C-alpha positions, 0 to 999 in steps of 0.5 A: 668096898670098905677098904676102897672107901677108906682110901678115897676118904684119905686121898686128899691127905696123902696128896697134900704130902706130895707138895713137901718134895718141892720145898724140901730143897730149902731145908737148911734155911730158916725163913720162908723167903729162902724157901720160896727162892729154893722152890724155883730151882725144882722142875720135876719130882719123881718118887715112890711112897709107902703109906701106913694108915693107923685106925683106932678100930684096927689092930694093924695098920693099912698098908698102901704103896704108890708113886708120884710125878710132878712137873712145874708149875701144875702137872701132877700124877699121884697114884696108888698101886696097891692094894687098890689102884687109883690115880689123880691126874692134874694138868693145869686147871683140869683134874681127872680121878680114876679108880681101877675096878673090874679090869678097867679104869673108871672115872669118878663122878663129876661132883667128886672131881670138882671138890678135888679141884678146890684142893688142887688150887691150894696145892698149886700155890705150894708148888710155886713156893707161895706159902704165905698165900695159903689160907687153910694152913700155917707153916712153921719151919724147924732147922733140927736136926733133922729139919722139919716143917709143921703144917697147922690147919686153920678153922674147918680143916682142923676138924679132920686134920690136926697137924702134918709134920714133914721130916726132911732128908739131908739130901736137898729136895728129898723128904724122909717121911710125913706124919698126918695126925687126924681126928679120932686118934687116927694117923697116916705115915708116909715114907718116901723112897727113890726120890729123884729131883729134876729127872726126865720122864715122859709127859704121857704120865699126866695124860691117862691112868 
């Protein structure tokens, strides 16, 4: 139960990372206008991730593995496959959250889903390249090499997220890793693997867990 609680607490942090795949295609540009233009060329994102969660109270990081699917403009599946299974499904303004327990998928309480709805409203703007409309974060691009994007939170969010740094791959549309610095000297490292841009997949991935 403790492990499940930790995963839920940082579910939001990990979902933020998924947005990076959409604007990594503009890694060779140094202005946000070009980043917005490049994001228009990306229709779908599909990939896997390995997450390592470092906590001060633990001697070893917590390992999780999962996968993500995105279809423009606002369809998303962000799924943890191990050690515990959970998934967020977004279809437009409709968001569903499920946890796998006792052999079945169980939906989360309506109150928890509503809180995530506000988060996804922000993320949807990023998916469409509308970075300048973001209120919680300021975005800073560094051409590198390697190219990096640093997301600096504003007041309120900076109480639990200090910084998010995305290291972009030399392959357009792909990121290598993301590091999230949090309060309490904690951090989350997410490494992306087998990322595919504009590949085909069934729309059923957004329909059910």
